[in-house]
C-alpha positions as CSV (number, residue, x, y, z in Angstrom):
1,M,-0.1,-0.1,-0.1
2,S,2.9,2.0,0.4
3,C,2.9,2.6,-3.9
4,T,-0.4,4.3,-3.7
5,N,0.9,6.3,-0.9
6,A,3.4,8.0,-3.5
7,Q,1.0,8.3,-6.4
8,P,-2.9,7.5,-5.3
9,A,-4.2,9.7,-8.5
10,T,-2.1,7.2,-10.7
11,Q,-3.4,4.1,-8.6
12,L,-7.2,5.0,-8.4
13,P,-7.7,5.0,-12.0
14,Y,-5.4,1.8,-12.9
15,L,-7.3,0.2,-9.8
16,K,-11.0,0.8,-11.6
17,N,-9.6,0.2,-14.7
18,T,-8.9,-3.5,-13.4
19,N,-12.1,-3.8,-11.4
20,K,-14.1,-3.8,-15.0
21,P,-12.6,-5.1,-17.9
22,S,-12.4,-2.6,-21.1
23,P,-15.8,-3.4,-23.6
């Protein structure tokens, strides 16, 4: 989780993308 602290903005969108695969 330390990595998320470094750049939460980049991790947020990245995780969301993985949550639901692209159409």
